[in-house]
Each structure stands twice: as structure tokens, then as C-alpha cells.
C-alpha positions in Angstrom: -30.1 -16.6 -44.2 -31.6 -13.1 -44.5 -30.1 -9.7 -43.8 -31.9 -8.0 -41.0 -29.9 -4.8 -40.3 -27.1 -2.7 -41.9 -25.3 0.1 -40.1 -22.2 2.1 -40.7 -20.3 4.1 -38.1 -17.3 6.4 -38.1 -14.9 5.1 -35.5 -13.5 7.2 -32.6 -10.0 7.6 -34.0 -7.4 9.0 -31.6 -4.1 8.7 -33.6 -4.5 9.9 -37.1 -2.3 11.6 -39.7 -2.5 15.4 -39.9 -4.1 15.3 -43.3 -7.4 14.8 -45.1 -7.5 11.4 -43.4 -8.3 13.0 -40.1 -11.9 13.4 -41.1 -12.1 11.5 -44.3 -10.9 8.1 -43.4 -12.2 4.6 -42.9 -15.7 3.5 -41.8 -17.0 0.3 -40.2 -20.0 -1.4 -41.7 -22.0 -4.0 -39.6 -24.4 -6.4 -41.3 -26.7 -8.5 -39.2 -28.6 -11.7 -40.2 -31.5 -13.6 -38.9 -29.1 -16.4 -37.8 -27.5 -14.0 -35.3 -24.3 -14.0 -37.3 -22.8 -10.6 -37.9 -20.4 -9.5 -40.7 -18.1 -6.5 -40.5 -16.5 -4.6 -43.4 -14.2 -1.6 -43.8 -15.0 1.2 -46.3 -13.8 4.7 -47.1 -15.4 8.1 -47.3 -15.7 9.0 -43.6 -18.9 10.5 -42.2 -20.3 11.2 -45.7 -20.0 7.5 -46.5 -21.7 6.6 -43.2 -24.7 8.6 -44.4 -24.8 6.8 -47.7 -24.9 3.4 -46.0 -27.4 4.3 -43.3 -29.8 6.5 -45.3 -29.8 4.6 -48.6 -27.9 1.5 -49.3 -28.6 -0.3 -46.0 -32.4 -0.2 -46.4 -32.0 -1.7 -49.8 -30.2 -4.7 -48.3 -32.6 -5.6 -45.5 -34.6 -8.6 -46.3 -32.3 -9.9 -49.1 -31.0 -13.5 -48.9 -27.3 -14.2 -48.5 -26.5 -17.8 -49.0 -23.7 -17.7 -51.7 -21.1 -15.6 -53.4 -23.6 -15.1 -56.2 -25.9 -13.4 -53.7 -23.1 -11.0 -52.8 -22.5 -10.2 -56.5 -26.2 -9.6 -57.0 -26.4 -7.3 -54.0 -23.3 -5.4 -55.3 -25.0 -4.9 -58.7 -28.2 -3.8 -57.1 -26.6 -1.2 -54.8 -24.3 0.1 -57.6 -27.3 0.6 -59.9 -29.3 2.3 -57.2 -26.5 4.7 -56.5 -25.6 5.7 -60.0 -27.1 9.2 -59.8 -24.7 10.2 -57.1 -22.1 7.3 -57.1 -20.1 5.5 -59.7 -16.9 6.8 -58.1 -15.7 8.3 -54.8 -17.9 8.3 -51.7 -20.7 6.2 -53.2 -18.3 3.3 -54.1 -16.3 3.7 -50.9 -19.6 3.1 -49.0 -20.4 0.1 -51.2 -16.9 -1.3 -50.5 -17.6 -1.5 -46.8 -20.9 -3.2 -47.4 -19.4 -5.7 -49.8 -16.7 -6.7 -47.4 -19.2 -7.1 -44.6 -21.2 -9.5 -46.8 -18.1 -11.6 -47.6 -17.3 -11.6 -43.8 -20.8 -12.6 -43.0 -20.9 -15.4 -45.5 -17.5 -16.8 -44.5 -18.6 -16.9 -40.8 -21.9 -18.6 -41.8 -20.1 -21.3 -43.7 -17.3 -21.5 -41.2 -14.5 -20.7 -43.7 -12.1 -17.9 -44.3 -12.9 -15.4 -47.0 -10.0 -16.6 -49.1 -11.7 -20.0 -49.3 -14.9 -18.3 -50.6 -12.8 -16.6 -53.3 -11.1 -19.7 -54.6 -8.2 -22.0 -54.1 -5.4 -20.5 -52.1 -2.4 -20.0 -54.4 0.0 -18.4 -52.0 1.5 -19.0 -48.6 3.1 -16.2 -46.6 3.2 -13.2 -48.9 6.3 -11.0 -49.3 5.6 -7.6 -47.7 6.9 -4.2 -48.3 6.9 -1.4 -45.7 5.6 2.0 -46.7 6.7 5.0 -44.7 9.7 7.1 -43.9 11.5 5.0 -41.2 13.6 2.7 -43.4 16.0 1.7 -40.6 13.1 0.5 -38.4 11.5 -1.4 -41.2 14.7 -3.3 -41.9 15.1 -4.1 -38.2 11.5 -5.5 -38.3 12.5 -7.9 -41.1 11.1 -6.2 -44.1 13.1 -6.8 -47.3 11.3 -4.2 -49.5 10.4 -0.6 -49.0 8.3 2.3 -50.4 8.9 5.8 -49.3 6.8 8.9 -49.9 8.1 11.8 -51.9 6.0 14.9 -52.6 7.8 17.2 -54.9 8.1 20.8 -53.6 9.0 22.4 -56.9 12.6 23.2 -56.5 16.1 21.6 -56.7 15.9 20.5 -53.1 13.0 18.2 -54.1 15.3 16.3 -56.5 18.1 16.1 -54.0 15.8 14.8 -51.3 14.6 12.0 -53.6 18.2 11.0 -54.3 19.1 11.0 -50.7 16.2 8.9 -49.7 16.7 6.4 -52.5 20.4 6.1 -51.7 19.6 5.5 -48.1 17.0 2.9 -48.8 19.2 1.1 -51.2 22.1 1.0 -48.7 19.8 -0.3 -45.9 17.9 -2.9 -47.9 20.7 -4.0 -50.3 21.2 -4.3 -54.0 18.4 -6.8 -54.7 15.6 -5.3 -52.7 12.5 -3.7 -54.3 12.5 0.0 -53.6 9.5 2.1 -54.7 8.5 5.8 -54.5 5.0 7.2 -53.9 4.7 10.7 -55.4 1.0 11.0 -54.3 0.1 13.0 -57.4 2.7 15.7 -56.8 4.9 15.2 -59.8 4.2 16.1 -63.4 5.6 14.7 -66.7 8.8 16.8 -66.6 9.5 16.0 -62.9 9.0 12.3 -63.5 11.4 12.2 -66.4 14.0 14.1 -64.4 13.5 11.8 -61.4 14.0 8.8 -63.6 17.3 10.1 -64.8 18.6 11.1 -61.4 17.5 8.0 -59.7 18.6 5.5 -62.4 21.5 4.2 -60.3 19.2 3.0 -57.5 17.1 0.7 -59.7 13.7 1.9 -58.4 11.0 -0.7 -59.0 8.1 1.7 -59.5 7.0 5.3 -59.4 3.5 5.5 -57.8 0.7 8.1 -58.5 3.0 10.5 -60.4 0.1 12.3 -62.0 -3.6 12.6 -61.1 -5.8 9.7 -61.9 -7.7 11.8 -64.4 -4.6 12.1 -66.6 -4.6 8.5 -68.0 -3.0 9.5 -71.3 -0.2 11.4 -69.5 0.6 8.4 -67.4 0.6 6.0 -70.4 2.9 8.3 -72.3 5.5 8.1 -69.5 5.9 4.4 -69.4 8.3 3.9 -72.3 10.3 7.0 -71.2 11.1 5.9 -67.7 11.6 2.1 -68.1 12.7 -0.1 -66.5 10.9 1.8 -63.7 7.2 1.0 -63.7 4.4 3.6 -63.6 2.0 2.3 -60.9 -1.3 3.6 -59.6 -5.0 2.9 -59.1 -5.7 3.5 -55.5 -7.9 6.5 -56.5 -9.7 4.5 -59.3 -13.1 2.8 -58.7 -14.8 -0.4 -59.8 -14.2 -2.5 -62.9 -15.6 0.4 -65.0 -12.8 2.7 -63.9 -10.1 0.1 -64.5 -11.6 -0.7 -67.9 -10.6 2.8 -68.9 -7.1 2.2 -67.4 -6.9 -0.9 -69.6 -8.2 0.8 -72.8 -5.7 3.7 -72.4 -2.8 1.5 -71.2 -2.2 4.1 -68.5 -0.5 2.0 -65.9 2.2 -0.7 -65.9 1.0 -1.9 -62.5 -2.5 -1.6 -61.0 -3.1 -0.8 -57.3 -6.9 -0.9 -56.5 -7.7 -0.3 -52.8 -10.1 -3.1 -51.9 -11.8 -0.9 -49.2 -12.4 1.9 -51.7 -12.7 0.4 -55.2 -15.9 -1.6 -54.5 -14.7 -4.4 -52.2 -13.7 -7.9 -53.2 -16.5 -8.2 -55.7 -15.1 -5.3 -57.7 -11.5 -6.5 -57.0 -12.3 -9.9 -58.7 -13.8 -8.1 -61.7 -10.8 -5.8 -61.9 -8.5 -8.8 -61.9 -10.4 -10.2 -64.8 -9.7 -7.1 -66.8 -6.1 -7.0 -65.8 -5.6 -10.6 -66.8 -6.9 -9.7 -70.3 -4.3 -7.1 -70.8 -1.4 -8.7 -68.9 -1.3 -6.1 -66.1 0.0 -7.1 -62.7 -2.2 -6.2 -59.7 -0.8 -5.3 -56.2 -3.6 -3.9 -54.1 -3.1 -0.7 -52.2 -2.7 -1.5 -48.5 -2.8 -5.1 -49.5 -1.3 -6.2 -46.1 -4.6 -5.4 -44.4 -6.9 -8.4 -44.2 -9.4 -7.0 -46.8 -6.8 -7.1 -49.6 -4.7 -10.0 -48.1 -7.4 -12.6 -48.5 -7.8 -11.6 -52.2 -4.0 -11.7 -52.8 -3.6 -15.3 -51.5 -6.5 -16.7 -53.4 -6.1 -15.0 -56.8 -3.5 -14.1 -59.4 -2.6 -10.8 -57.7 1.1 -10.3 -57.4 2.8 -12.1 -54.5 3.4 -8.8 -52.8 1.5 -7.0 -49.9 1.8 -3.4 -48.7 2.1 -2.9 -44.9 2.1 0.6 -43.2 4.0 0.1 -39.9 4.0 3.9 -39.1 6.9 5.3 -37.2 8.9 3.9 -34.4 7.2 4.5 -31.1 4.2 6.3 -32.6 0.9 5.2 -31.1 -1.7 3.6 -33.4 -5.4 2.9 -33.1 -6.2 -0.8 -32.9 -9.6 -0.9 -34.6 -9.4 -4.5 -35.7 -8.1 -7.1 -33.3 -6.5 -10.3 -34.6 -5.0 -8.7 -37.7 -2.0 -10.6 -39.0 1.5 -9.0 -38.5 4.4 -9.2 -40.9 7.1 -11.6 -39.8 10.5 -11.9 -41.4 9.2 -9.7 -44.3 6.1 -11.9 -45.0 2.5 -11.7 -44.0 -0.5 -14.1 -44.4 -4.1 -14.2 -43.3 -5.4 -16.6 -40.7 -7.8 -19.4 -41.6 -10.4 -18.2 -39.1 -14.0 -17.7 -40.4 -14.6 -14.6 -42.4 -11.8 -12.1 -42.4 -10.5 -13.5 -39.1 -10.6 -10.2 -37.2 -12.9 -8.8 -34.5 -13.9 -5.2 -34.0 -12.6 -3.2 -31.0 -16.0 -2.1 -29.7 -14.4 0.7 -27.6 -13.6 2.6 -30.8 -17.2 2.7 -32.0 
């Protein structure tokens, strides 16, 4: 089949976090074919990324054949090469991610198979899920058995005390064997991380996430031996196999967390896994409980672990994708429907 049209749109979000995500969040990419089949993808970069798709990348795809995974790979390479002057990381790759995922969805629908079948043999059933957010009690009530809570350090003693209180509460709620993780979102530094490791030692934290900025690979690598057995995790702000090659060369992270809707899609995700395999690094995609990462998890050697963001109890949420799988009894798995198995809520676009 041939690609006949490519279009990106920024959805009409109503319920968003009061942060940069309000205007710099996820885009929808629609790829049409001459068979009438349409593929949908999810990318990052907001309205800026929409412009990249609609004013550059899309026109380069129209007329290309799409009959195999090799065709998707060739399209990825062509778009990456064409966007090097302004891309390589950030918005350019976030736009490419949405296109790549739409191509996987389109091919899966054309062949009548789920994306995970295109990737390879399914290696996992229902995947253990961890809930990210602040409402630990609700997550436990929902059946989650692992939990990650956010903790931005505010620079004073209270910041340490809050971390201890949250870790203690999470351990009490989820029990002695549960995985408990902390997301610092680049707000800690080396000294804070070392102090946190000491104060939180009794709670057996599984990983500290994004303690430093992604530019400080050496700093993150130097922390690993000093905070063990806690792992230094990160990678949601890294892009493509080229970025993760630098992570591998510097040994910066114990655990890699590429975001499949930002890092270059499944095509880049598979290449990142190849690099991780070579250095023995475990990979647990950021927001892996969403279908875009979940299909990769179940058909690869990603960790048997998926991140889910339930939000807060009673808080309204936008339903952009209908048919998304939900976590049950602390596990989540994709459907076997064609493509990613979800449909777009047209009212939001």
C-alpha cells in the first residue's frame, strides 16, 4: 500500500496538569493509505511538533510504500536524516515518534495483527504494573502492588523529611516486598541524592529516577556505586539510539527509561534495546503502561514492568484513546486487536 496523507493535530485537552504539559503535551498523528486504512500515532512536542509533521515530515512520506517493518525502518531513517539540521533530539524526534507509531499501527491494521506481533514473538502475558502519583492508598485499593511517588526537592530540611514520610507511608501501605520508587524530576543534585540514600535506606527504595539533568551523564554514573542497592534510573528525556549510545558509553544509568512516544517510537525503541542488551542494562519504558510502550514490552526483552499513571481519586481525565487496557489486580496487557488496538476519540480533535 502507499501513504496518501499525513496530518498531526494537537488535541482539545480539558484536564491537564498545571505545568509545562498544559501546552507542550502529546500530539496525534494520522497516516492515511490508498487502501483506506488509517494508522494513528502519539507523539510529543505539542503545537511545535504539529508544525514539524504538517510542514515537513508529512510531505516526505506521501507516496512511500508501506508493506513491511523494513519499510517503517526505512521511513524512520529518511525522516531522521531530513530533520538533522533542526532535529536529532527534542521536538524533531518527538514529531518523528508520532509518525513512527502511526506507521506501526497502519501496518498492523493492514495485516490484521497487533503491533506486538509485528515486533516479534510475545514473551510476556499480563505485565506487573506500578502506579505513579501521590495517592498511594487509592493505588493499593485498585490492586497495584508497586508504586512510584514524585519528590521534587525544595532545598531545605523539610524536603528530606517529606521524602522520609512519603517513603514510610508507601512501604506501610504496599508491604515489605513491594517495589517503591522515587521520581526526583531533575530537582536533586549529587549531595541531595547521597543524603536521600542514607535517610531512606530503611525503606529499600528500588530506584531514584531523574536525580540530575540528562546532560550530566558523568554525574549520574558517579552516583551509582555510592547509593547501591538503590538504582539510578532515567532516560525519559533522552532521544533515539544515538542518545542512548552515549548513556551506554558513559555507564550513566543502572536502568533505562525511554519514552516510546518521545524517543523515536518503536523503531528507535528496538534499536535502544539492542544497545541495552550489549551492556546488560534493563529497560523499563517511561509510561510503559500506555499501549505505545506496552506492545513493545510484551514482545521484547524489556523488563516485565509497566508504568501506569492513574491520577488522583475522583479527578477527571481526558479520554483521548478509547479501548486502552486498564490495570487489573496490579497487572496490565495489550489487546490482540489489529494495530495498537485503540481508537481515537474524534470529539477531542
